[in-house]
C-alpha positions as CSV (number, residue, x, y, z in Angstrom):
1,M,-1.9,-16.2,-9.7
2,K,-0.8,-18.1,-12.8
3,D,-2.9,-20.1,-15.3
4,R,-1.5,-23.0,-17.3
5,I,-2.4,-22.7,-21.1
6,T,-1.4,-24.4,-24.3
7,I,-0.5,-22.2,-27.3
8,S,1.1,-22.7,-30.7
9,I,4.2,-20.5,-31.5
10,E,6.6,-20.3,-34.4
11,R,9.9,-22.1,-33.8
12,K,11.8,-18.8,-34.4
13,A,9.8,-17.1,-31.7
14,I,10.6,-20.0,-29.3
15,S,14.3,-19.6,-30.1
16,L,14.1,-15.9,-29.3
17,A,12.3,-16.6,-26.0
18,D,15.0,-19.2,-25.1
19,S,17.7,-16.6,-25.8
20,M,16.3,-14.5,-23.0
21,V,16.7,-17.2,-20.4
22,G,19.5,-16.3,-18.0
23,K,19.1,-12.6,-18.5
24,S,17.2,-10.1,-16.3
25,N,16.3,-12.7,-13.7
26,I,14.5,-14.8,-16.4
27,Q,15.0,-18.4,-15.4
28,N,12.9,-20.4,-17.9
29,R,11.0,-20.3,-21.2
30,S,7.7,-19.5,-19.5
31,Q,9.1,-16.4,-17.8
32,A,10.7,-15.3,-21.0
33,I,7.4,-15.4,-22.9
34,E,5.7,-13.7,-20.0
35,A,8.3,-10.9,-19.9
36,A,8.0,-10.4,-23.7
37,I,4.2,-10.0,-23.4
38,F,4.5,-7.5,-20.5
39,S,7.2,-5.6,-22.4
40,H,5.0,-5.4,-25.5
41,F,1.9,-4.1,-23.7
42,S,3.7,-1.8,-21.4
43,G,6.6,-1.3,-23.7
44,A,9.6,1.1,-23.6
45,G,8.0,3.2,-26.3
46,Q,5.2,4.1,-23.8
47,T,7.6,4.6,-20.9
48,K,8.3,8.1,-19.7
49,A,11.6,9.1,-18.2
50,I,12.0,11.8,-15.6
51,I,15.5,13.4,-15.6
52,L,16.5,15.0,-12.4
53,A,19.5,17.3,-12.2
54,G,21.1,15.8,-9.2
55,K,23.8,17.7,-7.4
56,K,25.7,18.7,-10.5
57,P,24.4,17.8,-14.0
58,S,27.1,16.2,-16.1
59,H,27.2,17.3,-19.8
60,E,28.7,14.0,-20.8
61,G,26.3,12.0,-18.6
62,I,23.2,13.8,-19.9
63,M,24.3,13.3,-23.5
64,E,24.9,9.6,-22.9
65,T,21.5,9.3,-21.1
66,L,19.7,11.0,-24.0
67,K,21.4,8.7,-26.5
68,N,20.5,5.7,-24.4
69,L,16.9,6.7,-24.1
70,E,16.5,7.3,-27.8
71,S,18.1,4.0,-28.7
72,F,15.5,2.2,-26.6
73,G,12.6,4.2,-28.0
74,I,11.9,6.3,-24.9
75,T,11.2,9.7,-26.2
76,D,8.7,11.2,-23.7
77,L,10.8,13.1,-21.2
78,I,10.0,15.1,-18.1
79,V,12.9,17.3,-17.1
80,A,13.4,18.9,-13.6
81,G,16.5,20.9,-13.0
82,G,16.1,22.3,-9.5
83,K,18.7,25.0,-8.9
84,H,20.4,23.8,-12.1
85,N,17.3,24.5,-14.3
86,E,18.9,26.5,-17.0
87,A,21.9,24.3,-17.4
88,L,19.9,21.1,-17.6
89,F,17.2,22.6,-19.8
90,S,19.8,23.9,-22.2
91,L,21.4,20.5,-22.5
92,I,18.0,18.8,-23.3
93,N,17.1,21.5,-25.8
94,S,20.3,20.8,-27.7
95,H,18.8,17.4,-28.6
96,A,16.5,18.2,-31.5
97,K,14.4,15.0,-31.4
98,L,13.9,14.5,-27.7
99,S,13.4,18.1,-26.9
100,E,10.2,18.1,-29.0
101,K,8.3,15.9,-26.6
102,A,10.0,17.1,-23.4
103,T,8.1,18.7,-20.6
104,F,10.1,21.1,-18.5
105,L,9.3,21.5,-14.8
106,K,10.8,24.6,-13.3
107,E,11.0,24.6,-9.5
108,E,10.2,28.0,-8.1
109,K,11.3,26.7,-4.7
110,D,13.2,23.5,-3.7
111,V,10.7,20.7,-3.1
112,G,13.2,17.9,-3.1
113,T,13.6,14.9,-5.4
114,A,10.4,13.3,-4.2
115,G,8.4,16.5,-4.4
116,I,9.3,17.2,-8.0
117,V,8.4,13.7,-9.1
118,K,5.1,14.0,-7.2
119,S,4.4,17.3,-9.0
120,A,4.5,15.4,-12.3
121,E,1.9,12.8,-11.2
122,N,-0.7,13.9,-13.7
123,L,1.8,13.4,-16.5
124,L,2.6,9.8,-15.6
125,Q,0.8,6.6,-16.4
126,G,2.1,3.1,-15.9
127,T,5.8,2.4,-15.7
128,F,8.2,5.4,-15.6
129,L,12.0,5.9,-15.1
130,V,13.7,8.3,-12.8
131,I,17.2,9.1,-14.0
132,F,19.7,11.4,-12.2
133,G,21.6,13.8,-14.4
134,D,24.9,13.7,-12.4
135,I,25.8,10.1,-13.4
136,N,27.5,8.7,-16.4
137,C,26.9,5.0,-17.1
138,N,26.4,2.4,-19.8
139,L,23.2,0.6,-18.7
140,D,20.9,-1.5,-20.9
141,L,17.6,0.2,-20.1
142,R,15.6,-2.5,-21.8
143,E,17.1,-5.2,-19.5
144,L,16.3,-3.0,-16.5
145,L,12.6,-2.6,-17.6
146,E,12.3,-6.3,-18.4
147,A,13.7,-7.2,-15.0
148,H,11.3,-4.7,-13.4
149,T,8.3,-6.2,-15.2
150,T,9.3,-9.7,-14.4
151,S,9.8,-8.9,-10.7
152,R,6.3,-7.4,-10.3
153,K,7.8,-5.0,-7.8
154,V,6.5,-1.4,-7.3
155,A,10.0,-0.1,-8.1
156,T,13.4,-1.5,-9.3
157,M,16.7,0.2,-8.6
158,A,19.7,-0.2,-10.8
159,V,22.6,-1.0,-8.4
160,T,26.3,-1.1,-9.1
161,M,29.5,-1.9,-7.3
162,P,31.9,1.1,-7.8
163,K,35.6,0.5,-7.5
164,N,36.1,4.1,-6.1
165,K,35.6,4.0,-2.3
166,A,34.4,7.7,-2.4
167,E,31.5,6.7,-4.6
168,K,30.2,4.1,-2.0
169,V,27.8,6.2,0.1
170,D,24.7,4.0,0.5
171,N,23.9,1.1,2.7
172,I,22.0,-1.5,0.7
173,R,20.9,-4.9,2.0
174,V,19.5,-7.5,-0.4
175,S,17.9,-10.9,-0.5
176,G,17.8,-12.4,-4.0
177,N,16.5,-9.8,-6.4
178,T,14.9,-7.7,-3.6
179,I,16.4,-4.8,-1.7
180,T,15.4,-5.3,2.0
181,S,16.8,-2.1,3.4
182,F,18.2,1.1,1.9
183,E,20.0,4.0,3.7
184,Y,21.2,7.0,1.8
185,N,24.5,8.6,2.7
186,A,25.0,6.0,5.3
187,K,27.7,6.1,8.0
188,K,28.6,2.5,7.1
189,P,28.1,2.1,3.4
190,T,28.1,-1.3,1.7
191,N,29.8,-2.2,-1.6
192,L,26.4,-1.8,-3.4
193,Q,25.5,1.7,-4.6
194,N,22.3,3.2,-6.0
195,A,23.2,3.9,-9.7
196,G,20.7,6.7,-10.0
197,I,18.3,5.0,-12.4
198,I,15.1,3.6,-11.0
199,A,12.0,2.1,-12.6
200,F,8.7,2.9,-10.9
201,E,5.1,1.8,-11.2
202,Q,2.5,4.6,-11.0
203,E,1.2,3.2,-7.6
204,A,4.6,4.2,-6.1
205,L,3.5,7.9,-6.4
206,D,1.2,7.3,-3.4
207,L,4.3,7.2,-1.3
208,F,5.9,10.3,-2.7
209,P,5.4,13.4,-0.5
210,T,4.9,16.9,-2.0
211,H,8.0,18.0,-0.4
212,G,10.9,15.7,0.5
213,S,13.6,13.4,-0.6
214,M,13.1,10.3,-2.7
215,E,16.3,8.8,-1.5
216,Q,15.7,9.4,2.2
217,E,11.9,8.8,2.4
218,V,10.5,6.9,-0.5
219,L,13.2,4.3,-1.3
220,P,13.7,3.2,2.3
221,L,10.0,2.8,2.7
222,L,9.7,0.7,-0.4
223,A,12.6,-1.5,0.7
224,A,11.0,-2.0,4.2
225,Q,7.8,-3.1,2.5
226,G,9.6,-5.6,0.2
227,K,8.5,-3.7,-2.9
228,L,11.9,-2.5,-4.1
229,G,13.6,-4.7,-6.7
230,L,17.3,-5.0,-7.5
231,F,18.9,-4.8,-10.9
232,L,22.6,-5.4,-10.5
233,F,25.0,-4.4,-13.4
234,D,28.7,-4.2,-13.8
235,T,29.2,-2.0,-16.8
236,S,30.8,1.4,-16.5
237,W,29.3,3.9,-14.0
238,K,30.5,7.1,-12.6
239,H,29.0,9.7,-10.3
240,K,29.8,13.3,-11.4
241,G,28.2,15.1,-8.4
């Protein structure tokens, strides 16, 4: 539900709002101001990021991810390495600033990508990111978070269109900025590919099992419910797994 209000704003602020139109699914000045307000009160500085090892953590990808997170003011990390615990933890610890506020989750047994995120539930509040450590990409996290906030979806998946046919493994169907169906490791993949970076709201954790796959259980369910948003980008992306 929306209310119509009248407010006085500095011309410079209006110009900044207008500069946001056309980006991150923002179509007009009102949406730009709304996105800025949501971004301020649930801002990136308060957003936590969960870094999952993936199939094979990439040193280059992890370093790029840490640099990206720091540049957008996201300094609270939760790190889960699975069978790659030591390798991933070592990479995170090599970053003096981010390692100070990092929480390391060591899996004694494999609980899957959904299970490890679920185990961090008491550490999460509001919007959080899940980032796989076996990717290397140049993605504007602030634009992703702004698009997620504007969409009011429970989750928003960063999606890319890889040129390498071997990297196309998912079947993703969309309508506008909504993912309507998602199949992981599909027999008939589409040109759209999960980029391994997803923004979630805390309520999404109700759908996470204590043992299972986020890609095979949680994301398809969110898509079927119309609660999974799309953030399409065309900057560099590579899967290292």
